[in-house]
N, C-alpha and C positions, 0 to 999 in steps of 0.2 A: 389782055393777051388773047390772041386768036385761038379758035377751037383747034386748028391744025397744030399750032405750037403746043397747046396743052396736051394733045394726044401724043405728040412726039416726045415731050418731056416724060409723060407717063410711061411710054414704051421704053424709053432709055433707062428710067429708074428701075423698071421691072427687070430689064436685061442685066443691070448692074447687080441686083439682088441674086439673080440666077448665077451669074459668074462668081460672086462672092460665096454663095452657097456651095457651088461645085468645088471651089478652092478649099473651103473648110472641110468638105467631105474627103477630098484628096489628102489633106494634111492629117486627118484623123484616122486614115486607114492604117492598120498595124503593118509594120515593116520587118519586125524582128523575126529571125529564123532561130528557133530554140530547139537544141538537140540535148537529150538527156541520156547519159550512159550509166548503166548499173553494173558494177563489178560483181559477178557471181562466182568468182574463184573461191576455192576453199579457204584461202588466207583471209579474205574479207568477210565471208559468211561466218567464219568461226572467230572473228575478231571481237564480237560482242556489239558491233555497231550496225550490223546489217538491217535488222528489223527497225531500229531507230532511224536509219537513213531512209527507208521506205516510208516511214511515218512522216518524216520531214518532207520528202519529195511530194507526197500527197497534198500536204498543205501548200508547198511551193508551187506546184502545178496549178492547183485550184486558184490560188491568189493571183497568179499571172493570167490565167484564162479569164478571170473576172476583173482584172486590172484594179485590184483593191489598193487604195491609197496610192494610186499612180504607179504601181508596179507595171512594167511595160507588158502590154498584151502582145502575144506572139501572133504573127501572121500564119506561121506553120509551127507545128510541134511534132517531133519524132522522138520516140523512146525505144532504146535498144539495150541489149546486154553488151558487155565489153569482153571480148575473147571467145574462146571456144574449146573444142576438144583437140583441135590441131591448129597450127599457124595459118593465118590468112583465111580463116573460115568466115564466110559472110553470115550475118545475123539478120533477123527480121526487125524492121523499123516500124514500130506501131505509130500510126498517124494521129493527128489531133482529135479526130472523131472518136477515137477509143476512150478519150477522157472528158470530152465536152458533155455538158448537161448532167454531170455527176456531182455528188457531194464529196467532201473530203474523204469520208469513210468509204464511199463507193470507189473512189480513185485508189485508195490504199488497198482495198480488197482486190481490185483489178491488178495492181502492181504485184501483189503476192501470188496471184494466179499466173502472171507472166513470168515472174522470177521466184519460183519456189525454192526454199532453202535446201530442199532435198536434191536439187540438181546443182552440182558444183563443177565449174569448168576447171580443167587443170592448167589452162593457159590464160593469162591476162594480156590480151593482144591489143594494145592501144593503137598500134599502127594500122591494123586492119579496120578498127573502128574509125580512125581519122580518114582513111581512104574511102570508106563507105559514106561518111558524112559529106566528103567532097563530091562523090559521085551523085549523091542525092541533090546537093545544091545545083550541080550542073543539069541534071535531068529535069529538075523542077523549075529551072530557069530562075533560081534565087541568087545568082551571082551578083555581087556588088551591094547586096543588102546586108545590114548588120546581123552578125551571127554570134550566138552565145552557146557554147558547148559546156554543159554542166555534167560532171561525172562524180558519182559517189563511189569512192574507191580508197584503198590504202595508198594507191599511187605508185606502187612498186612494180616496175617492169620485170618480166621474167628473163630478159636477156642479160647475161653477165659477160664481163671482159676482165681478164686477169683476176678472176675470183671475186670481182665486185660488181654490183648492179650497175649496168651501163645506161645512164640517163641520156647520154649523147646518141644512143641508138633510136631514140624516139624521133620519128620523122613527121614533121609538120608541113613538109613541102607541098603535099596535095592541097593544103588549105591556103597557102601563102598568096596565090594569085587570084583567089576567088572573091575576096572582099578586102577593103582597107580597114574594116572594123570587125575583127574576129577575136573573141575572148574565150579562152579555155579556163574553166573553173574546176579545180580538183578539190573535192570536199572529203573530209574524214582522213586526212593524212596525219603524219606525225611531223614535228618541227624539222627534222633533218630531211625527210623526204620532200616536204614542201619547199625547203630552200633549194634542194637539188633540181626540182622542176623549174624554179624561177631563175636559177643561175647556170644550169648545165644543158638544158634542152635547147638545141640549135634552132634559131628562128630569126626572122627579120621584121615581120609586121604583126604576126600573131601575138596577142597579149595573153599572159598567164597569171592567174590568181589562185592561190591555194588557201585552204582553211583547215586548221588542225581539228582532229576529232574531239579533243577536249573542249574546244570552243563551240563546235557544232552542237554538242549535246546540251548546251545552255539555252538553245532556242525554246525548249519546253519548260524552262524554269517558271515558277509561278509569278516571278517579278517581271517576266517578259511576255509570256503567253498566259492571258487571264482565262482560266478554264471555266469560269462561270459566264463567259461571254462568247457569242458566235464569232467566227473568223472575220466577218465583215466589220467588227468593232475592235479589231486587234491592231490598233495604230502603233503601239509600242513594239509589237512583233514585226510588223512590216518595216519599221525603222531599223530594227535589228537585221532584217534580211538585206536591206539596202546597204547597211554599213559593213556587214560581214560576209555576204555572199555576192550580191550584185554590185559590189564595189567597182567604181570606174578605174581601170588600170591603164597606166601609160605604156606605150609600146617600148620595148627594150630589145635591142639587137644582141643576140648571142651567137657567136660563130663557133 
C-alpha cells in the first residue's frame, strides 16, 4: 500500500471518529425543559402535605439534575409558585443555577426560603402559571422540546361554576402549540380531584398525570427509600419515581 493511500485512510478514519464523537455529544445533550410549580395557597400549606412535598421536591430535583439511575437530566429548570394575591399575577421563575451544585438538604433549605409557609396566597391561579410557562418557553427558544410541568398542589382551582369547582376553566391553550410532548404532573391531589384533572380539563395534545397525596407520601417509606444509604444508591426509590411520578402518559383529547 502506498504512503499516500495510508495517509488518506488514516485521515478518513480520524474524520469518522470526529463525526461519530460529535454525533454522540449531540445525542447526549439534555433536551428536557422541567418546570416545577409549588402551591402556596392556604389550603395546600395547611393540608399537612406542604413540608412533605418540599422534601420530596428536593430529592426529585437533585436526582434529575444528577441523572441518577437514568432519570432524565433537564436542559433547563425553572421553579415558581402557583397563584398570587390577585388573578393573573406574574411570579418569579427561579432558574436551574439556583439549585445546581447543591446537596438534597441545601436544595430543600432553598425551597423553604423561596416558599415560606408563613406566606399564603389566597388564589391558586393555574392559568397564570401555565401562561408564564408558555412565555418562558417562547422567550428561551425552547419550543418543540419535551416539557414536563410538575406541580405540588391539592389541584383544586379557585374558579367555581354553578357552585362547583370548574375544572373546565383550566386553560392549557398557551401550551398546546409549543411542543408535541408536554406533560403536566399534578402531585398530592385526592382521587376525585385527580380524576377531574384527567377527564374534565380541555386539551388536545397536552398530557396529564396526577398522583394522590396518599401515594406520594410513600416515597419516604423505609422499604422504598433506604435511609442508611446516600441518594446515589437509591435504586428502589428512583424506580418508584419512574413508576409513580415520571410515568409516561398517552395523549388524550378532552373537548
